[in-house]
N, C-alpha and C positions, 0 to 999 in steps of 0.2 A: 476222259475230259481235255486232257492235254490235246490230243488230236482234234477235239472241236474247237481249241481255242487258234490251233495252227490254221485250220481252213477258215476261220473266222478273219485271222489276220491277211490270209492271203485274198481273200475276198475283198478286205477293206482297203487294202494297197492298191488293188485293181479297180477300186470303185474311182468313179470322176463325180467329183461335186461339181454342179451345173448351179448357174445364177438361180434357177427355178426352184431348185432343192432347197437352196438356202432360205429363200424367203418363204417357202413353205412351213420350214423349221421356224422361222422368224413370227410369222403369222400363227402359229400353235396348229395348222391343218396337216400335221401329219398322222397317220395310224403311229398308236403306242410302240409297236417293233420298228417301224422308220424311225422313229423319234429315238429309241434305246439306239440303233444302229448309228445314228447320227451323233448322238453323244458320246459313244465308243469312239468314232473316229475324232472328234473333238480331243479328247483324251490322248489320241496317239500323234495329234498334229498340232502343236502350239499354233502354227500359223494359222489354220482352219477356228480354231479357238479364238483366236484376237479379231479375226474377221467377223464372226458372228457376234461378237461381244462390241464391235465399234459398228456394226451394220444395225444392231439393236438399239441403239441410240438415235440412230435417223430415222425419219419417217418412209414409206414407200415413194411417195413422190421424191424426196431428195435423192433415194438411194437411185430410183430410176434416172433423174437426171445425172447423177454421176457418171451412172454405167454409160450412158448416151456421149456426153462428154469425153470419157476415156476411149469408146469407141470412134468417135469421131476423130480423134486425135491421131489414135492408131491407124485409121484409113489413112489420114491425110500422109502420116509418115512412111505408109507401106506402099503407096499407090505406084502403078509401076509408071516408068519416065521418067521418075526422077531418080537422078543418080549421084553418088559422091564425086566431088571435084578429085580428081587426080592430077597429081604433078606430074609434069614431064621426067624429071628426075627424081630418082628414090633417095629416101632419106639418106641411104647409107653410101650412096655415090657424093652426095652433098657433102657429108661429113670429112670423107677422103680429098674431095677439091679442096676444101678449108686447111685441112692439114697440109697439102701441099703447097697451098698459097702462103701460108705461114712458115714454113721451110724456105720458101723462095725469098719472103722478105728477110728472113734471119741471113740467109747466104748473101742476100744484095746488101745489109747492113754489116756483114762480115768486111765484105770487098770494101765496101766503101772505107771501111775503118783501116784496112792493110793497105789498098792501092792509094785512095786519094789523098788521104790525112798523113800518110806516113812519108 
């Protein structure tokens, strides 16, 4: 019995939940064996359980619209040609530059106090 559970766990961890598989479960169109397997996966994965509960509260049309919006946003963000703006200087270099400027100002203030005001 223990070996069967281990095999089932291995198969479950390798199993990928697709949108269609989730929708079949929510619509009640799975075979009893598939439904049992899906419920076992939900027991093991709280994220999947929450996703199924959240989607069960929505209609199929709402779910389809949400998925289409998410996919459009992902395509927009990951399209080729869009690149991050890179600075000419690295952040580390700018920090060192600021440190040197502050030290130079302190040195000039000390010089002014010692030489000019004395």
